[in-house]
N, C-alpha and C positions, 0 to 999 in steps of 0.2 A: 627742516632734517631732510637729508637725501633720498631719495628714492630707492628700492633695494634694485640689483640685477636681477633679470630675468632670462630664462632659456631663448635661444634661438635658433632654429635651423640653419645649417649651414650652406642651404639652398634659397635663391632670393625669393621674396615673397611676389605673387602674380600683381601687384601693384607696382609696376616697374616705372621707374623715371630715372633718365640717365643723366648724369652730369656732364657737361661740356666746357671744356676749356676752348676757347676759339682764340686761338695766337695768332702772331702775325707771319710767323711762318710754318709753325704745326701747331695742330690740332691734337687735343686728347681726350679722351671718352671714359668713363668708368660709371659702374652700377654698385648699389648695394647687396653685399650676399650677406646676410645674416647682419653681424654687427659690424663687417669689414666692406669696406670702399676698396672695389676692385677694378684695376684698370684693363681694357679689353685690349687684345689685339686685334689690328685691321686685317683684312684679306690676304694682306703680304706677308703677317707676321710681325708687324711693327709696333710698338707701343704707342707709339707716335704716328700721325700722316700730315704729311706734308701738305702745305694749304696751297696748293697749286692744282690750277684746272687747265686742262689743254682740249682745243676743240680738233680737232681730223678738217683738212681740207674736205671740199666735197667730194673727191676723186676717195679719199682716204676712208671716207665715212662708208660707201659701198662696201669696202673691202673689209672694214673694221667691223660694220654693221652697226655702228653707236656712234653719237655725234660728239661724245667728251670722254674724256680719262680723268681722272680724280687720283691725287695723292701720290702715291711712291712713281707709280707708272707714269704719270705726267713729268714728273720730274726728270725722266728719261728723255722728254721731248722738248727739254727747255732751250736746248741748245740747237736742233737740227730746225725747230717751230717756234721761233722767239715772238713772232705777231701773233700766234695765236693761243699763247700761254699767259695765264694770269696770277701771278704771283701779289704778294700785299694787299690782297682785295679789301681787306680790313680797314685799311687805312682809307679809303675810299668810301664806306657805311655812313648813310646819311649826311654826305658831305654836298655843297653845291659846286658846281664847275667852276666857275670862277673863286671858290674856297683854296687860298694861300697854299693849303696843304696838299689840295687836287693838284696845282699848278706844280709843284716840288715832285708829287709823284708822276706827272708828266714828262718830267725832264730824264727821270730813270727810267722809266717803264719800257717796255718793246712793246706793247700793244697799245690799241688806239682806244684814247678817252675823250668822248663827246659830250656836249652839251644837250639835254632834255629839254623839250618846252617849255617845262616848268622853272629852268636853270640846275635841274638835280645833274650830278656826275654820272654819265653812262659808260658802257664799255662795247665797244662794237668787234664783231667777229664775221666773217663770213656773210657780210652783208647784214647783219642782225645785232639789234641791241638788247643789251641785257642791262638791268638795275645790278649794283652789286650785292644786292640781296640773293639776287636769283644766282650768280655765281656761288657764293658760300652759301646758299642751301644745297647746291651739287656736293659740297663737302660734307655737312651736316647728314644727308641722305646716306652718303659712305659709312660715316661713323653709325647711324642709325642702323644700318645694315649690319654691321659686324656685331653688334649688341645683339641683334636678332639671331644672328646665326650661333653666336654662342649661347644664348638662353633656350633657341627652339621656341620664341613665343614673340610675338608682335610686341612693339613698342612704340608709343604715341605720345609721351610725356617727358618734357626735358626741364632741367636748370642750365642755363649759359652762362657763361662768367663772361664780363665784360671790363674794360680798365675804370679805374674808378672816377676817372674823367671823361669820361663819354657824356654827351648830353643826350637828351630826351629823343633828339632826331638819331641820332647814332643808334641808341638803345632799340628803337623803334626799327631800325633798319635790319638789326640783328636779330630780332624777334620776328620780322618778316621773312628772313634767312629760313629760322627755323620753321615756320608756316609752310614755306615751301619746299622744305624736306618732311612735309607730313608730320611734324611736330605740335605741339599744344606745349607751348613755352609758359611755365607756372612761373618762374620767376627768373629775372636778370640779377644776378647777383655779382658784385666788385669782386674783382680778381684777389684784391689783398683780404678781403674777407673770407674767402671760400680757402684761402691758403692758412689764413689763423685756423679757422674750422678743421683743415685736415691735420692739423697740430692740436687739436682739441682747445685751443686757447678761448674758446668762449664760456669756460669755468669760471673765470676769476676776472676780476679787476685789475687788469693789466694796459699797459703801453706798448703799442707793437711797431714796428718798424721793417715793412715789406719791400724787399729790395727785388724788381723783377727786372731781368736782363735777360732778352730772348732773342732771337734769331735777327730781329729786324729794330726793335723798338724796345726803350726803357723809362721805367718809371720807379717812383719809389713814393710810397705812402706810409703815414703814420695814424693809427688806427688807437681809438682809445676802447675799451670794454669793459661795461659795468652792468654786473649782475646778468650777464648774457647779451646785452644789448652793444651792438657795435655803433661807434661813430668814425668816422675818417675826418681827424683833425687836419690833414694837411696832404696832399697830391700834387706830385708835378713829374713831367716827363718828358723824352724827346723820342718823335716817332720817327727819328733818323739815326738814332744810336743802339746798335745791337751786335749778336755776335758777326753778323757778317761785315762789319766795321774791323774786325779782330782779323777774321779771313782775309780783308783787302790789304791791311797794312801789313800781311804776309807776302800776296800777291806782289805787291809794290816792290817788296825787297827780292822777291825771285826774278825770274826771267820770265817773258811774256810769250814766250814761244808756242805755248798749248795751252791757253785759259783753261778749258774745261780739269784737263789734266791737274793742273796746278791748284784750281780750286779744290776739287778732291783733296788734293795732297794737304792744302793749307787747312782744310777743316779738319783732317785728322791729325794734322800735326797738333792743332791748338788742343783737340781732346787729350792726344797722349802728353801734352805737356802738363797737364792740370794734377798727373799723377807720377811724371818723371821729370828728371832736371835735364833731361836731354833726349830727342828725336832723331832717327834718319831718314832722310827723306832721299828717297832713290826712285827716280823714273825711267823708264826706258822709252825710247822711241818718240821722243817728244815732236818731231818736224815729220811728216810724212816723206818729205826728199829726202832724207838721210839721216843715219841713226844717230840723232843727237839726243845724250843723256845727261841727267842732272844729280849731282851727288852731293851734298853738304852735310854738316852736323850742324844742327842749330839749337841751341841752349837755351833755356828758359830764361835768362838773363838775357840773352839777345832779345827773345820774343816780349820780354815786358819792355825793353828801351822801345822797341818797334810800337807799340800798344801805349806808352806812355801819354800819349795827348789825348786816346780816350779814358784812359782812367782819370786823368783829370777831371774830362767833362760828367765823368760818374760822379766823384768827387764833389765839384762843384753843386750837382742837381740832390746830392744827398744833404749837402750843410746846408742850402736853400729850404729843403724840405724841412729840417729842424728848426730853423728858423719862424718858418712858415706857422708849424705848431707851436710856436713857442714856448721849445723846451729844448735841452741839449742832454737830456737823459730819455733811456728807454729801457724797458722791462725784457723784451725780447727781441730778436732781429729774424727773421725768416727769408729765407733764398728762394725764388721764384725764376725758371728758366734754365735751359742748360748751361748759358753761358756764364753763369754763376758760380760755375767749378773751377773757373780758373780761379788760381789761387792767390794774384795780385788784386781781384776783385775782390775776394774773402779777406784780407790785408787790410784792403782800404776801408772796408765796411766794419769792418772790427775797430779799426781806428779813428773813425767818424763817430760810431755809436757807443764806441768804448763797452762792447759786449759782445763775444764770439757769436757768430751766427747759429743756428741750429741747423743740423743736416740730417735730422732722424726721416724725412721725407724726401724720395726722390724730387729735386727740383721741376722735371719735366712734368711730372704726375700730380702735385699737391692740388695745383688749382682744379683738377677733374676731379680728384676725390674728393676735395671740399664741396664741390658743387654737386655732387653725388649725396654726399652726406647730407647738403640742404634740401635735397630730394627726397631723403630719406624722412629726414622731418616734418616735411611739409604731407607726405602721403602717409604714414604708419605712427600713429598716437603713441604706440608702445614703443616703436624703436625711438621716437621722439625723448620719451620718458629717459631712456638710458644713455642716447647721445647728450641731452643737456644735463646732466647729472653733475652736478657739483663737485664731488667728493665721494670718498669711497664709504658705504655707510658703516661699516664694522672693520676691525683690526684683523689685520691679515699677516700669519707668521705660521712657525712650524714647531715640532715638538723637539726639545730637547733632553738630556740626560734627567730620568726622575719625572716624565711626563711635565716637566714645565714648558710653557707657553712663551718661545721665545718671538715678539713682535719683530717683524719685517716693515710693515707699511702701516702706518698708524691709522683710525678713526678720522674721518673729516680731511686725508689728505686731497690736494687736487689732483684730478687725472687730467691729463695721461702724468704715470711717474714711473720712476723706476729707483729700487733701493738696492742693496747688497749687503749679507754678513758672511765672515767667515765663521766655520766650524772645523772641527776635527774629530778624529776616531774616540771612543770610550774607551776599548780593549785593544789590547795588543794582536797584531796580524790578521784583523778585521779584512776579510775581502768583498764584503757588503752592505753597504749602510742603508736604513732605511730613512725615505724622506716621506713625512706627512705633513699636509698642510693646512692649517686650519682657521677658521673665520669665527671672531667671539672677541669678548672683554675680559673673560675670566684668565686667572693666573695660570691655570693647569689646563691640558687639551682634553682632557675627559670632561671635563665643562662646556668646549667649545664646539663647534660644526666642525666635522671632518669633511674636506673638499677634494681631496685625490691622495693617495700614497702610489710610492712606487720605489723600487731599490736601484741603487747605484752601485756600480761596480768598482772596487778601488784595488790599488796594489798593496799587498800585505805590508805593514809597517807597524812600529813600535806605537803605543797608544799617544795620541798627542800629536804626532809628526807631521801628518797630512796636513796638508791647508787645502778645505773644501769650499770655494767659494757658492752659496746660494743666493740667487737675482730674482726678485720678483718684479716684472714688468706688466704696468696696467697701461695698455693702447688707450687713445683718444675715444673707442666704441666700446670701452669697460672689458676688453678680452685680457686676461691674467696669463701670463706665459712665464713659467717657473723654470728656470733653469740650474743645475749642477755642475759645478765645473770644477776638477781636479788641478790645480794651477800647476804642479807638477810635471803632468803627464798630457796634459790641455785635453782631456779626454771630458766630452760634455753630454749632457742628457738634456731633455727638454718635456715638459707638459703644457698643456695650451688649457685654461680652464675658462668655458666660456658663458658659465651660469654660477655667480660668486653666491651659493648660497639659495636663490629661490625663495628669500626670505619674504614675507610679507611687513607691511609697516609695522604690525602689532609686534612681530616676534622680533623684530629689532629690535624695540623700545624694550621688549620685554627681558633680553638678552642684555641690554646696558644696564636697566633696573635689578637684575641679576646680580650684574657684577658690583654695583654698589652696595647693594644688599650683603654680599659674600666678603667684601672687599678685605676687612679686618681677619675675618679667618682665614682667608686664600692667602694673605700677605706673609701670616704665622705659618701656613703649612709650607708657601714657597721659603720663606727664611731656614726653616728645617731641612728641607730637600738640598738648598745650595748648601749647608753646612754641612751635611750628609756626604755632599759632591765634593765640597774643598777637602773633608777629611779622608775622603777616598782619594783624591789626586795625591795626598800628603804619604798615604799609607803604600801607594805604589811607588812614589818615589824612594821611599825609605826600602821597600822590600828592593828596588832594582838596584839601589846605593850598594845593598849586600848580596844581591845577586840570588836571592831565595827563591826568586822564579826559576829562573834558569835552572837551578839544581832541581826543583820539584820534576822539570821535563825531561831531564836527562837520568831520570831513577832507572829507567828500564835497562839500561847495560852499568855493568859494574865497572869497567874502565872508568866509564866517562864519569860515575859518581866518584871514583878515589881520584881522577885528575881533578876533579871539579873541588872535592875537599882540600887538595895542595893548594889549589888557585885561591879559595878564599881562606886558607890558614895565610898566604903569602900577604893578602888584601890586608886581613886584619891587623898585621903585625905593624903596618903603618899607622894605625892610631893607638892612640893610650887606651888602656883598658877601663878605665873607668869611664871614658868618654863613650866606648861603643857599650859598653853595660849601659848606662843611661839613655842612649839612643835605642837599645833593644828594649828595656824597660816602658820608656814611654810610646814606644810602637805596640808594645804588647796591652798596655794599658787604654792607648785609643782606639785598637780594634775592639777589646771589650766594651769601651762606650759605645763604639757604633752598634751594640747588638742590642742596645736599648734604646729608646725614646725620650733619655732625658736631654733637654738640648743645651742647659748649663754644662753636664758634665762632659759632652761630646768638647763645647767650645773650649773647655779646660783642660782637656788631654789633645785637643789640637794645638792649641796655642804650645803646651809644654811639648809636644812632639815636633815641632817646626822649630823652635828654639834649640834641643836637642841636636835635630839633623843639621842645621846651620853650625853648630859648634863643633859637630864633627867635621863637617867639609873643611873651617876655618882650622882646624888642629891637625890636619893631614902633614906628616913628617916627609914624607917620601914621594 
């Protein structure tokens, strides 16, 4: 049986464990706030931090009063100070100098890579040697300081993500980087597992494909989740395939007069083409020697042609991963990394795996959030119970006409989950409708537990005309968001419920047993209320047909009453007298039956009224 939801403060606990996504080109940090993993802005106001470290020259150090600069500010020095700028340092983590991967990095890097006495790869700047872990530590330190600034408290513990294919030496190097930043690394979590955690997919037995396409690297992993345990079935990647390749394809297509401006324009164009069918590129004064401008319209179709070879490489690796996992079907597809926003990438992924990828979590933030969630699991037993909850403990629903409990999310539904139902008004010209959310298993709301109640403003309209959509959305951390939307106007109201009842295991079991004990009685009562509601709808339709309701509302004016009488007289002349008589008689008898509790009598009179009503409609002569 699933554990009950319990209340949590919106403030983080004092046992802080941060989650870090250690990317190749960008990093991201998150921390648990109550039941939510929150991504923290860096000091420059960015959600992600470029994994770039620049060392000032000795002269610049005196002026700047610091030796190195990290992240966004370092990115600005990449062109003017290339030999002292360290990028893609993750790819050197735990590698030997003679490793083929290290040799590839040497061919594309502007900084100096040398061999240590033990054969490890080191980097050199300003006549000093640094391990890749030391450089990575500068980035982790900046991320740690961003969280400390946000929390107003010190942080010393972290869960850091690594690619699933990282070996022990690489993982140790990342852990060393964390230690260099003053962090006790509680766990090195595989990036695909962290992504699955951010989507709450540790709750069920599923096969998941995680597509990770970052700025400089690509990998795809297939995970098997069984009873909350993860197993990486297959993983494959290319550390020289990423968003930069898309940018470079555009660079080659454009002119090479001003590399930096064109690189920025290419990156912006790539992003814009993820949401638009075309984008405009207009750059002024590309050449310092003269006013050379560039203006062209680049279509998404042209862009996709330019990156066709890159897409093919992605496609081949995805197919190989499926083959290695000995499967051709997965249950879920998750996207990680900003370049997965490219529509062609999403199309290819959907085509290969036969399933559209989930997009509920920002691909730049998914791994950091998952790492933070794992940090919460490791550090807080009470939080662990909720995060690892497999399903909703009791049914969630709303009150309907007559106090009936309308189920929206059933008991034991795996979370996260999202369900919607359409409702309408029960009276003419209502301006507000009451929304009451309940938890329980009984058929009537007053036998269940009220979670929240609020009013939703609507435009006056005849009964039953409005389409009001009520949506229940439970995220991976167990927080329920109830949204009410008027489909005609787009007006919406939200309510967030962080504690779904605060019920003990005993309370939950008692509510389930009570529902079973009173099942027959509740069903009989529900059948009666449903019958009364159906009869009420028929009465409303017949009275509207005769315009009785309108006549009653206009009695205040004699002239209006006379006009109404004339209109009714003309209307009735269109029907045979015996048909109208039968309809009037059946309507009166149904209203009389409704004043009693005789179910058989109500049902008999309802059937008769419905038949008379439709005979009248069919017999209309004009």
